[in-house]
Structures are given as structure tokens and as C-alpha cells.
N, C-alpha and C positions, 0 to 999 in steps of 0.2 A: 196111748198112744203118745202125751206128751211125757210118759215112765220110760218109753223106748228111748223117745230122743233124748230125753236127761243121761239117761245112761248110758248112751254113746258119747255125750259131750263129755261126759265127768271119767272116760275110757281115754277118749282124745289128750284131753287134760293129766292123767295119767300117766300117759305113752313118756317114754324119755328123751323125745323126736319135739315135743310141743316146746321146752324151754327154746330148743335153735331153731324154730320153724317162728317162734316170734321175735328171736332175734332178728332173722333174715327178712322179717315185713318191717319191721321197725327199720331197720336200713335200706330198705327197696326206698320205704314212703321218705326218710330224706334225702334219699339220691331224685329223687321225680320233685322232690320244694326246690332242690339247689339247682336242678336242671333248667326247672319253672324262672329260678330266679335272675340265671345266668339270660336265659337264652328269652325271656319276655323281660323281666325287669329292668333285669341292669346290660341288656345286651348291646345297647348304641354305644353305653359306655366304652361296655369292653372292645366295640369291633373299632370306634375310635381310636382305642390306647393301643389297639392291639398294630394298628398300619404308622401308626407314629413312631418316624426312624429318627427323628435327633432333635435339636433344637439349634434354632439360626438368627443373625443379627441382621437384618434388616435398618442399612442408613435413612435416614430423612434428612432432604436437603436443608440448608440454612439460607435465609433472605442477605444478598451482599448488601455491603455499606452504602450508603448515599456517597458523595460527592455534589461537595455547596461552591460557591465562587466566597471572592473574601467577604461576600455583603452577606452573606448564608441564600444566595439566589440557588436551586437546583437547578443541576445538572446533570445528572443520573443517579438514577434509583431501580428498584424492579418492580415491575407491574404483572399483576394477577391474571395466570389468560390460560386456554385449554389447550390441553397438549395429548396427543392419540399413543398409547402405548401401545405392542404387543408382546404376550407371553402365549408360552407353548405350554399349554395346558392338557395336552391327548388327547385332544376331541377328534385332529386330526391325524391319520395313521401314512397317508402314505406321501409322498414330491407333488405327485398330481395337484391334488387337496391345499396343501400346502397354498403353493404357487399359485394355484387361484387362485384363493382367497386373500393373498397380498395382493394380487394384482389389482381383486376388487376392493383394495379398499387403497390403494393407489388409485383407482381412476375418480374415486369417489373424494379423495381430498384434492386432486388436481382440477376436476371437471368443476369445485366450490373457489377456485378461484386459489388455492390453496399451495402447497411443496412440501414433497418430504426431505427430512432432511438425510444427506446421506457424507458418509466418512470412508467410502467404499473406496479401497488405493487403486480404483481400476473407473479412466473415462474415457471418451471416444471424443477423439479430438473432431476441427472442422473440417479434417479431410475423411472422416469414418475409420479412423487406426485407434485404436486402444493402445492404452500408454498408461506409466504411472503415476501414481499424484506425488510417490514417496520416492526416497531414493535414500542409500546409504543401509545405516542399522532399521530404521524403519523399513525399507523395505524386506530385507531379512528377515527382520523378523515376522512380518506377515506372510510373506513365502513359511516362514515355519507352520503358521498358524492355519495355513491354508491345508498344507500335504501333512496336521495333525502329529506333529511333530513335537518333543519334549523340551528341548531343544536346537540351537539353529547349528549345530556341530553334525547333527544326523542329517541335513538336507544333505541330498546327493548331488552330483555337480552340477547333472540334467535340471533338478528340482533349485539348484542354485540359479544356473541361468535360465532358467525359464521367464519366457515375454511377456508379458501382459496378456496376448493374444492367450497363447501356451495354460495361464491358469484360466483364461475365463471358459475355453473350450474346458479344462477341467472339472471346475466348476460344476459347469454346466450338463456335466455328462450324467450319465446314470450307469457310472464308475466304482469303484468297491469302494473307494474311500469316504472318510464318515464327510467330509466339503463336497462334496456332488451333490445336487440339489436335482438333476434331473430335469431342468427347465426346457421346456418343449422349444422345440425354433418356430413356432406358429406366436413367438411373441418376437418383437424386433429388440433389436441389441438393445437400443435405447432405454426399453421396458424390463430387459432383462438383465443387463446393470441397475435400475433400479429394485426389481427383483433379488439379485443376490446379495444389495446391499442388506437391506430388510435381515436375510435368510443369513446373511453372514454373521448379521447381530447377535441375532436368536444363537445360531450355533454357538458364537463365545461365550455364550449365556450358558452353558449347556449342564455345566453342572452349577447355577446357579440358576433354576429355574424359576425361584420364583422373585431373582429380580427381571422385571417391562424391561422389554427394548424402547424406548422412544423411537417416533414415526416421522412423527412432526409435529411443531408447534407452534405457537404463537394462533392457536386458527381461527379461522370467520365463525359467528354463530350459524350463516349456514351448510357449515361443512361438520358442526358440532350435531347441530339435527342431522344430516344425511349420516352421519355414521351411528346413531343411538338410533336410527329406523330401520339400520337395516344390521343392528348387533345378534339379528339370529345366526347371520349368515356367515357373521365376523368371530367367532368363536375363540376369546381370548384375549380382543380389543377392548380395549377401556379407554373412554373420556376422563382426562385427569386435570388435577387444577395445578399450576407450577408456574414458576415466576419466571419473567425475561428482561431481560437488560434490557432499557431506554434510556435514550440520551437526548436531552432536550436541547433545540439549535443546532442540531451536528455536524454540520459543516463548518460553524467556525472553533468547534471544540477538538473537533476530534482526532487531529494532531496532540494534543496538551492528555487526556483524555485515556484513549485507545479504545480497547474493546475487549469486549471478550470470548469464551466459546470453550467446548468440551475439551477438558483434558487429555492428553495425550499422553500414549504409551510411556515416550518418552521423555514428556513431564514427569511423570510417574517416577521414571526410573529414575532422573533430579532428587525428585521430594523424595524420595526412600533415602538416596543418598546420604540425601541434608537432615532426613530424621522428622519430615514431615507428611510422611506419606497417608500415616493413618487419621488425617485429618481429611482426606481426601476417596471419591470411589470415582469407576471410570465414566459414570455418566455426570462430575460433578462440572461447573464451572471453572475459569482460571483467568486468569487477566493474561493477554495477551502481549496485549503493547501498553504505549504510553504510562500513565500512571494506575492506569486496570490493573498491568505489571507489575511495576515498580512496589506499586502499596499493595498488594495480593495480600500480605498477611498480614496487616490492620483489617480491609475491604468482609474478606474472607470471616461469615460467621462461622458458630461452634453447628456441626452435623447432630441431628436429632441421632435415636436409633428406634428400632423395636423389637420384641425376642418374637419367634414364631416358632412353633410347633410345628414341622415337615413330615408330608407320609415319606414312604420308602423312593418313590419319584419326584420326589423332590417339590410337593405339592404343598401349600399353605394349608394346615387344619384350624390354625391358632394364633390369637397376638396375645401375652400372655403377661406383657411390660411393652411402655414404652414411656419414653426420654423426647421433651422437644426437646427443639430446635432453639439456636439460638443467632442473631441477626450479629453480621459484622458491625464493623466501628465506623463511624460516619469521619471523609477527609473534606475539607476546608483546603480549600485553596490560594495563592494570595494576586491574584486573575480578579479584575473587575471586568464583569460580563456584560455590562455594556459598551464599556471602551472597549472590548476584544470585538464587538460584533461592530462597531461603530468605526472601529481603525481598521479590519476586513473589509466593509463596502465601501471607505473610500477609498483604497488600495484598488480591489477590483475594479472601479469607477475611474483611476486614473490609466489604469494599465488598460483599460477599453479605450479611453482618449484616445493616448497613445497609437493606439491602431488603429483607429479612424482616421488620424492625421495622415498615415502611414500609409494606408490603400489607395491605390489609384485604378481608375474605369480603363484598365488599360492593361500594358503587357512593360509597363514601365519600373525598372527594377533599382531605379538611382542608382548611388555609385557601389553597387553591392561587387566584390571582389577590387575594386580599389582603394577605396574607403568606406570607414565603419558611421561616418559623420552625417549621410544622410539616405542610407537604403532604405528604397522605396517596396511596398508590397501590393505584386498586381492582384486584378479584382479574380480574375482567374487564380490562386493561389488558395483565396478563401473559399471558393466556389469547392478548391479539390479537398481543405481539410475537412469539411462538413462530412466526405465520406474517407481520407484516408484515419482520422481519429473517431469513426465510427458515429456520430453524430445522427449521421443517416445510417442506417441497418441494410448494407444491399444487400442482408442474407433473405430480407422482406419482400425481396422487390419481385421476386418468383413464385410468392406464397400465394393458395388458393385463392384469400379474398385480397391479392390485390390490387392494388386502382387502376386506372387505365393509364394512370401516368405513370406508376410502378410498371404498370406490364410495358409500355412505351421503353422505358429507360432499359428493363431487361431485354427485350428485343433487340434494338440498339446495341445492348453489351454483348449479347451471343454472336452477331455476325461481328465484329468488332475483335472478339476472343476469336475468332472461327482463320479471319486473317491473318491476324497475329502469329497463330501458332502455326499457321502455314508458312507463311515468311520467315518466323525462327528456323523451323526445318527444312527449306528450302537452303536458310545461308548453313546451317551447319552441315546438310548435306554436300555440297557445293566445293570443290578440289580448292576454290580462293584460296589464295593465305591473306590474302588483305586484315589487317588488326580491326577490331571491332570499332572502332572510330568513324573506321571510314565508311559505314555503314545508314551516317547519322542518327545523332542524338538517340534518336527513339530507340533503333531496334539496338544503338550502341547498349543502351540501358537493360534491351531484355537479356542480351549475349551479356555484360558482367551479373544482371542476376541469376543465369542459369547458372552461368560458373560459382557462386557463391553460394546457391541451392544446393548444388551436387555436393560441396562442401560440409555444410550444415545438415546435409541426411547423411555423410560418411558413405556418398555413396565414392567421391572422388579421398582415396585415404589420403591424406594430406600429410601424415607419417611414412607415409612410403614414397612419397615425392623425391628422387632427387634435384634438390637447386641447381645442381652442377650441370642438368641437361639443359643443350641449346634451344629446344624447343619449347620447354618451361621460360626459361632466361626471357628468351624472343614473345613471349604471350604476356609474362611479368612486366616487359619494358613496350606493350604493346606493337611490337613488333608483328605480331601474325595470326593467327585465326584461331578461334576458339573452338573449329572441329579438327584444324590439325594437334592442335593438343590434348583431344583426349582420346582423340586414336594412337595420341602416341602413348597417352593414362593407359590405352587395352593394352597396346604390345607390351609393355614393363609393368605388367598386373599395378594399377594403382589406383584401378577400377573393382569396387568389391559387386563379384559377378553375383551374389547371389541373393541380389536384391533387384536384379536383372532378370530373374525369373528362369536363368538359363541351366538349371539342374547340373547332375552329371554328364550332358551328350557333350561330343566336343561339335566344336565349332569354329570358322575360321575370324577373323580382325572382323572383317568387314560385317560377318555376319552379328558379330558381339554388339558391333556398334550402330548395326539397326533396330539391336534391341535395349541399347543404350536411347538412342533418339525415340522409341515409341515412350520407352521409360522417364524420359524429360518430358513427354505431352501428354501422358497421362499427372505429372507432377504435377506440373505447372495447371494444372486444371483445376484441381484440389489445392491448390495454393490461396489463402488468401490476400498474400500481399504483392502476389502478383495478378490479383485479379483487381485490387485497387490499382496497379500502373497501369491498367486496360483501362480505367475509368479517368485517370490523370492522362492518357494518349487521348481520350475522347472528348478530356474538358477543353484542352490546352489546342484541342485540332477542330475546338468547333462544331463538333458533335453532340454532344451533350451542351445543354447553355445553359446559363445562368437562372433563369428564367423558370427550367424544369426543375431546378436543382431545390430552391426557393419552392415550390409547390410541392415539391416531396416532404419539404418541412412541414405543414403540413399534412399532408398525406400519413403520418410516420405518425405525429402529434410532439414534436418539440416544439414544435406554436401549437399555443388553439387557434382551432379552426375561425378564420373570420372571412365570411365568403365575400365582401369588400373587397378586402385587400387583394384574395386571388384574383376578383374580375379585372383588377385595376391589372394585376402582372402580367394579365395572358391576356389585357386588350393592349397591353404595350402603355398603358399610359403613367403605371412607376414602371421604374428598371431596375433588374435586379440588382444593382449597384446601389442604385440610392435606398432600397429594398431592406438591404445586407447593413448597410453603414448606420439605418435606421436601429434597428431590432438589436444590434454590437451598444447602439448608443443608451438603450434603454435597456441592456442588457437579458435581454428575449434570450442572445446567444451572448455566452459569455466566453474572454479572452480564452480559462480554463476549458473550455470545449472545444476551443478550435486552433489552440496549441501552434500557434504561430507566435512570433516573435513582438511585444512579448508576451509572456504568457501564464509569467509568476510573479510573485514576490514575500515578502516577507514583513516587518512591522514588528520591533521591541520595544516595550514603554518598561521604564521601569523607575524605582524610589530612589535616587539617589541617598538617600539616607541612613539608609538601611537594606539596601542590596534585594527587595523584593520584587519578584518581576508582575507588572499591572496589567501586561495585553503580550501574547508572544503567537502574536498572525504569521498561519502558510496558507498562500494561497497559491494554487486552487486549494477549498478542501473538498470532504467526500464525506458521505453518509456512514459513519460507523454503526448508525442502527443495522444495516445490510448484514454488519460482520458480527456482531453481537448475536451472544448463541449460537448460527450456524451463519456459513457463509452461504453469500446469494452468488453463487458461480457464476452468475451469466453478467452481474455488478461485477467481483473480481475482475473477469477479465477484462469486462469495459475498462476501467481503472489503471490494469496493468500494460495496456494496449495503448493508453494516453502516451501520448508523446508531450503532456504536458506537465508527467507526471506525479498526478496529486496523493499518492500517498508518499511522500516524500516532503519531510518535517521539513522546511527551508531554512528557518532559522538556524536547526541546528544539525544541518544535515545537505546544506547547499553552502558549497565552499566558493571563496571568490577573491580575486585578489584586492588590493582596501584600498586602493588608489591614493590620489591625494590624503585624503583621510590620515594614513599614518606619517603625517609630516609630524605629528604633533609629538609622537617618539622622539622622530629625527631630532626638534628640535628641545623637548627635553635631554637627547642623549647631547647634543649640541654642548647647552649651555650648564649642564653636573659636570661634564668630563673638561667645560676649560676650554674649549677650540672656539670657542665663541664668548664674547664678553655682553650682556644687556643692554648695552646702548649702541652695542657696533653696527655700522649698518657697511654691509657690503654692496660695490659694485655688479650689479645682476644683468652681463646682455644674454645676448640668444644664446648661443653655444658654448656647452663648455669642452672643454679640450687639452685640459689638461692632461690625462690618460692618453687618450686614441683623437688625436688629428681626422685621421682622416676617418671616420664615423661616430664625431663626436654625438654625445646627448644634448637636446636639445630641450628648450623652453618650450612651453604650451604657446608663446605667445613671439611667431616667429616673425613679426616687423613689429622693429623701435625696437626699447629696453623697458625693463621696471627701472635701472635706473640704479642708487644708493639704497637698499632695504634693511631696516633694524628685523626682529625677528617677529615683531605685531605684526605688520606692513608685510613683511614673505610669507607668513600665515596669509592674512588678509585677502593677499591677491593670487596665491598659490604659486608662487612663484619656484617653477621645477631648479633654474639657476642658483638659487639660494641653495638648495636643499642637496642642490648635489654637489656644491661646495663645500655642506656642512660634513655631506658624506666622503670628500675627499679627506677633508681636515683629518675624521676620524680614522682617516685609514695609514695617515703617517705616519710613520717609523722609520726614528734619524733621520728625516727627510723625503724617504723612498714612500713611494705608495705603493700599500699594501693589502691588496680587498679585503686577505681573510682577519684584518685587524682592524676595519671599520664593520667588518659581517656581526664579530662578534659586543665590539659596544655599541651595534643598536639590536642584536639577539639581549644583550642583560636588561638593556633598558625594555625592550617588548617585552620580556616577562616580570617585570615589575608592575606592569598594566596585567598582568594575567592573559597575555597574547601568545604564551607559551605552554596552556593548558586549556585544557575544556573551560566554561563557561562557568560548570556547577550546576546548575539545572539540571533536574530530577529525572532525568529522560535521554534515550540515548542520543551522544554528538561524533562528532566525527574530531579528530584531533588536527588542531591547529599546525601549519606549520612556517616556520618567521623563514626568512630568505636566507638560502647558505649560496647564492652567485649574486655577484656586481653590488659591489656598495654602493658606488654612486648611483644608481640607477633604482639600488633598492632602498636607500634615504625618501623616495619618493613614491612607494608605496608598490614600485615595481620587482624586478629581479623572479624571485622565487614565494613571494608570498602569498598567503593564504588563508581566509578567515572565513569561522562560519561570522553570520551577522548577531548570535548570542553574542560570541568570542567580541566584537567590534562595541558591543553593546556597555560588556563589563566594561571595557576600555573608555571610553567617555562618561559610563557614570563613574569612573575614578578620578577624573578631571572634573567632573562637576563638584564632584564631594572633595577636591582639594588631595587624594594619596591614599583615600580605606576602599581598597581593591578586595570587592566581594567575592564572596563566589554563589552566588545568584541562585535563587530560589522561587519556585513556584509552590513549595507547600506551607500554609497556614500552622497547621494543629490537625491533629484528631482526639474523634467522640468519643466516648462509649454510648453505650442505649439510654444511658442515665443523664445525659449531658458532662460528663467529666470528662476536663483536658487528660489524653492521658501520651498525648506527645504534643508539645508545645514550641513549636521551630522557627528560629530567626536564620538568617543568612551570616555561613561564615565568615569572616574576615579573611581573604587568604593573603592579604599582603600589606601593610605599610608601607607606601614611600614613601623613602627619606630623602625627600626631594623641597628644597628651599620652596616659601609660600610664594617670593619673590618671582620662580620659577613657571608656578602654579599664574599668578595674578597676570605674568606675561601669554602665557599659551591663551586664557580665556579674552583678553583684551584682544588676545587674534581673532578669533574665534568670534570675538564679536563684529569685526573688522568683515570679516566675510560673510553676516548676513548683514549689517548694516555701514560700510566703508564704501569710501567714495566710489574703488571703482570694482564694489558688488557687482555679480549677474543676477544675484536675487534677491536685494533690496529691495521690488516693488512685491515682492510676494510678501512683506511681514512687516512694511512702513505701514500699517494701518490695525497694527495690533494693539490690544488695549493692553500688552507687556511685552518683555523684550526676551526676544531667544540667539543663543550662540551657537555655530556649531559649522560643521567643515563639510564641504563638498568632497565626492570622489568621483570619477569616470575612469574604467577600468575597461583595457580593449581586449579584446578575444579574439579576435581575427577580424582582418579587413571585409570576411564577407558575413559577420555578424553585426548588430548593433552593438556598441557598446554598453557595459553594466553597469548602472546608476546607485550611485548611494549616498546618503550625508545622515551621520551623528549628530546629535548637538541635545540642547539640553534649555528648562525655561524656567523658571525667567531667571534673566541671565544673574542677577544682584543676589538669591538664594533659590536656587535648583530646584525647585519642585519634583520635574517630572523630567526623565532623560529618554529620547526619542533615536531611534535608529530605523532607517528607512533600505531595503534594498531591494532595486529591481531588475534582475538577470536580462539584461538586452532593452535595458529602459531606456537607450538613447544619450542622455544626458543629466546628470545630479541635478538638475533644479525640477526633473519629473516628482523622484525624489523627495528634494525639499518642499515640492509645490504637497507633496500627501503628508510629509508631515508638518508640515502649516496647519493643513485641516485636523490633523489627527489634535496638534494644540491648541485648537478654537474650539471644537468639542468638547476639552480636556476641561479648559477655564473658563469656555462658556461664553467666548467671546462672538460679539455678534455683526462683525465688519464685515463689509461682503467685499465680496473677489471680484476684482475686475481685471482681471490677471490670470483666470482658468485656459491660456491659449497651450497649448502641447510645446514646449521644446524640443525638437528634436536632431540637433546640429550642437556642435558644443567642443572644446579643451578636451583633451584627452588626460589632464591632469588638474583639474579644476578642483 
């Protein structure tokens, strides 16, 4: 049997097919082996390789450089915090799933006290209407992105003209556009906008889906915990560590430091034009205002990067390389932080004391409208200011959690509003042709507001109005009724009928007028400004009491809850007047919150030896932490609506007439041009009538005369007549008065002192204006002279150092990470005055007499100091309905000036109040411990002291 088997094997082996079979067997074995290697041993590797589509770069944010004061005190820095990001990882496929997940995320964030970032370009206003937050090119770019177009030229007319409501409806819809998110109408408008904001951010990253979108920053620990606990229901949501900008003692330095925010498309375009775009990504922070903006190139660090392997769906497969980011450089400024804070506090306290001195427990307005010298503030204006300036939030009065007082006040409002709207409609429905003023002050104010509202809302088309129309002219002249004007407007097509929901149907003039009345009623109900007018009416008609106003301050957390004080108010043991005066004195309620006059001020402290600014105070300040990284929209709205304008950098952006502080320029011009001799004494009566005998320019000293004065005495007593005479002399050409000649001379010398240009400080500043009218009055600082406090500070600094006019600076140096100085800054010399030392000696002698002379009105403020001060007061009148502006420019010590202090208090009544503020700043700086027996407020004074 074995032989048989062996013979068969030999037969097969001898077959011609045997070698071929062996070859096929070997090949088959090799094929099986290779399949095993590919599928089993290296299957995952090849699977990964097969889905890698491309390499991408992801940039790593850098840390921003710190900002320090001149003594190394930290003012601004980056702090690590948690943020939440969203990335489309493809786990959710339908719009419904995505919207639901995002809504759940929003709820988690807000329920734990945090809020989402929203830079979406549509918001809902207080009236419930949708509006754009951008305009111009930014709005066009937004519409282009919404409609997924490659450039703005492809926008159709309909798309280009789309309203905020149109865009909202388009994005919310389930249309065919790639930016249609099919957001259910079950979501409120507010929630829909939040969902849109996040969805739109993801949509804008659709070709870079490996880049996550930041939803919220600086999260509380409990928010982080809540999100992590719900991570299974939140695919693509991650908690990451990032940095956010922090500002220490923010209210004191906000105007100097500014703030940062996410770079915008417009800013990226500007950076691209300047070749800097490669340093930024769309999510980077950039300086928006202040030194953060001006020194952006130094403070902004160098971003890092990591190289990513991504698949065909742009999902990250691996990170193959990483380069760390580098922090920015540190900026040191010339400001002394302690001096800055103390000067701010001193200024705020003085403004509060002026307010308290002028508030009366009644309806007395003092000399308002007749004279600016002694204007009073009724306590009812204080009550109203608390509502008008949003200290009391009227939106909270009808909350479901409103207190009993809030509910009671709101019910009173509803009743008053109903009566007011009914009365307005009755007046507008009347055939009477009576002017608004004939209905009494309250109704006149309401009707005037209706007219302005219709213009503001562009219902009344001002461009279409025939200004020569007799009815229009009569209304403007207050000779006919608003109803007659509006009916005329309808008849003449001055009304935008599309806003009246008239459609394409035909209506008679009467029917259209009825629709207009319906529109007015609806618009007034939604108008916050009109709502405040209702509350004002309630206050001044005694329907809303001062006690209720005070209780609301406790109910809304403006004041810390104090049961004892509340009981005293309710029982009448403490009056609302006494209570509020006490709160203002203690700065529990600040002048900046009330926005009455005065409510603002500035103080600039400089070093005359080098032009460095030691303090640059702007009151009121604000919390720039609420603007850094992202804008707190509610806080921004509050600041933007405030009548105290806290966003204004007052030392650089509030211009006033210089008043008598300008007389140093006039004295210099008169002495240097030769129209006045150093020892010459000029007879100085009251009225200067050499140019206009019917309307002579008058001295502030209306009784008696200053007699014969030399230039130092004239500066010391601030004699207007003396400087009128100087203005007159400088204007004589061949014995004939030519105002233009005098104005040119004054301009020449004003420019020498730096008053022709901005101060040099490295922040945005308004341009100065040297008077171009009436050389006589311009010589005492009137005319059209207009300067910022910083410009006046440079001017007095130049006097203090006797002729070196600096471009003031607030920047000391910049250091890199290793502590090396890469920018060592010094104030540049703007001008060296070619003025004799004798003239400067005369000027400074005059300034000494202002403070210590026998006729000084402020000597009692400075007599006890351990050092001497030289300065010039100034009071500028704006109108007879507003208190005068108070100014004081000065330096100390008189013998060898170390610092110069400039104080401006708009509507501060008299310059004595500014001088008192400067005195207290000097006392702090020189550590003077003398007592103040003179803290009484000056409220009446001369307009040229």
C-alpha cells in the first residue's frame, strides 16, 4: 500500500503541472500572509493613515505683558481661568440636536451665575425690537457671511437692505441656506439670539472645525463642575484653561489703561494692511482703548503653534509638533498709583461736598436762569436723578420677585402712565390749535417728546418737510398745535406710512391720523425715556415719595440692607432729605451716580523738571474689568446712558474755557511784545469802554476800582480791566484797534506754551482751540478759547520750570521677559521759550500773590501749609442755567517746583473749590499734616478770579 502511495506521489511530482502548482501555492501563502499583516498586525496604523487628509497649524495664545506704575505696582495682568469651548465633532447631525445641546449648555452656564460671550451682530432693544450692533463695512461683511457669499459685491439688493428682523428670520428658518439653523419658535427671542450667536460662530469656523469657539470665559468653579458632570450630553464641549485680563483698582486707572477685547474683522483688516496680521488669530485679544491699544505691539506676545494631522472631516488625528508661545513685554508708566488713587478720592469727596451744599429740602432752584452764581438743587431733582441715571433700575419693579415697595411703586406708575397716555391722545385728537405750552409744563414736555420721538424714529421724515410751510413755521415758533402739524405732515407725505402698518390699502387722512395716534401710544409705552418722564412727573407731583425712593435703594441692593435705617425712614424719624445727604457725604451714593451738577472733574499732576505725568485723574471712573476680554452689555448700557459720561477721559477730552488761568499768556505777550513795561502801573477802573462804549467789558469787581496795578498785582487780584487793556494795546495798528492783530499776538504766545496742540500724552486727546474772536475778552480767557485740563497742565508746567515746554508723557519704559529695557522713554521737549527770566519771575510773583497776596480769596486755604504754593484760579461761565466751571493751575514749592497740579471741576461753582482740591493733593504728596479749618464749600464767586 505504501508503494502505491509513493508511486502516485512520484507521478504527481513528475507531472509537468507540478512546478506550476508549487509556484501558485507559494504565491497564495504569501498573499495570505500579507493580508494578515495588513489587516491584523498593522491594520489600525493603515486605517489612521488612510483617513489623514492634511496637516494644519493651530495657534497657541500668548500671555499679554503686565502694566506697572512708576514704583513697580502691578496695575494690569493676565490671570489663568477656565473657559468653555464648543467644537463641531460631527456627533450631532440635525439642527434640532445641535440647538438643543447648545441651549442646555447656555442654561448650565447661566444657572451657575456666568454668562455667554456674544459678539453676534443682532440684539434686542428694550422695546423688543431687533437691531444691528454694527454699521458700515462691518454690517455689510456680516450680511455677506450670513448669506454665505464670497464677497460683498454678490449681495443682492434685497440681501444688502435686509433688516435685523429679516436676518434673524433667515437664520432661524429651515431654509436652503447653509446659515439657516432651523431654531424652534419654542425658544424665546432672547434665547434664540444666544443660540444663534454660538451657531454662527461655529458656522464661521466650518472650514476650520479643528478651531473651537469660545462660549464663556472666567467661569466659576460650580459652572465648571456642572458642565463636566453633563459632558456626556454635551458632545464637542470642553473646559479649557485660558487667560483673561485683570485690572487692579480699576476705577482709578480705567481711562489710562483702557481695556482689551477680541479682535474684530475690521481690526484684522487694518493689521493685514500694516503687515501685522500674522501675529493674530480671530480669537486673540487686542488693546481696544488706552495704553492697551497704544502699546499693543509691545504688550501683545508671540503666539505659539502646534501642527495637527486632520482627517477628511477636519477632525484632529494627531499633534506632531508644538512650539510654545512667548509672553508680551511689560509696560511701566510714569503714574504714581498711590497718588493717583488719593487724588481721585480727594476730587470725588470735594464734588460730593459741593453737591451737598447746594441741595435743599424743597423746590428752590436759587438763581438758575438769572445768574450762575448761586444755583440750587431741589431734593426732588436728587430723587429723580436716582431713576433718570439708572441707579434705581425701573425694569426690576415688575419682576416676579419684586418687593412690596417695588410692586407698589410700579402700580402707581401704571396708573400715571395710563392717565398720561390718555391725556396725550385727547390733546392730539382735539381740533384745538393751541401751542404745546398752553397745556401746562407737564403736557408741554410730553408733547415735545412725542415730536422728538417721531423724528428720532424717522416716522416724521425731516428731509421731506417743507420748512417754508406755514403750519410747520407756526409750530416751530410755538404758535400752533402738534396735532395740526401731524395732520399737515400726513397730507404732505412727511410721514413714513410703512411704520404705521398701513399696508397697500387706501386710507383717508383721518384714518391715517388714527393709525399715527395708535403708533404714538404703542411707541411711548415701549420708550424708556418716556417712562422716566412719567416717574419724574410722579416725583414732582408728590405721588412718588422720597421715602419710597430711599427704600428702593435698599430693595435693589444699591445700599447695603440696614433694617434700622429702613425703620427710621418708614417711621419718619429720618427724612429722605437727611438720609440722602448723609449717603452722599459718605459716598455711598456718589456724584457720578447722580449725574447732577457737578458730577465730574479731573486732576493732572506733573513733574516740571521732566514733563512726566504723576497722576491723570478722570472722575467718574468705571470698571474696565467688565470690558476686558468681553463686554458686559448691561454694564456698557448703564455707562452709555449715564449723564455723567463715565467713559469720557476728562483730562484729555473735556474742554472748557480757561477763564483767568489764561491771563499768564496775556501777561507774557504784553511784556515780551513791549506794550507793557515790567514796572508800569496801569489804572484799572471797572468798565473798559475804549472799543464799545454802549456795551463795555467789565471787571469782576463791580464796586470800586483796583486802582493802579503793575503786572504782578494784576495777576494777583485777577483784574479783568488790566488785561482788557493789554488785549487792546496788542490790537493797535497805527493807533487804530484791530482785533485780528491782538488775536494773532495772543495766538503766537499761547502756542509757545503748547496751547496750540495736544499735550503730548500718549492717549487720544481733543485738539485745543485758541480764541479767534474779540481780542479784548480773549485776553482774560474768554472769547472762543477752549482747552483740555492736560493742555492747561502742560502750560502751567512750562511756567513752573521757566520756559521748557514738554510733550507730556505717561510712559516710563518697556521691559522684556528677561528684564532688559527695550524702550526707555523720556518726555520730548516741544518748545524752549525765548522769554527772559525776568518775565518768568514777574509771572511767578503774580502767582504767589494769587495764593498769598493781601487781596487773595484763597489764602486761608494755604496759610498753614509747611510749603508755599503758587497758582492761578479760573472761573468760566457756560450759561446762566448751569453753575460756572472751576479751575486751578498751580505748582509747589514756589521756590523750587517739584510738582504742578491742575484741577478742573466742570460746573464746580467757583475756583476756590478747585483750589481746595489741589491743596489737599499737595498735602498728600508732601506729607503735610496741618489741619483743615476751612472745608466749607464756596458756591458763589466771580467769573474771572
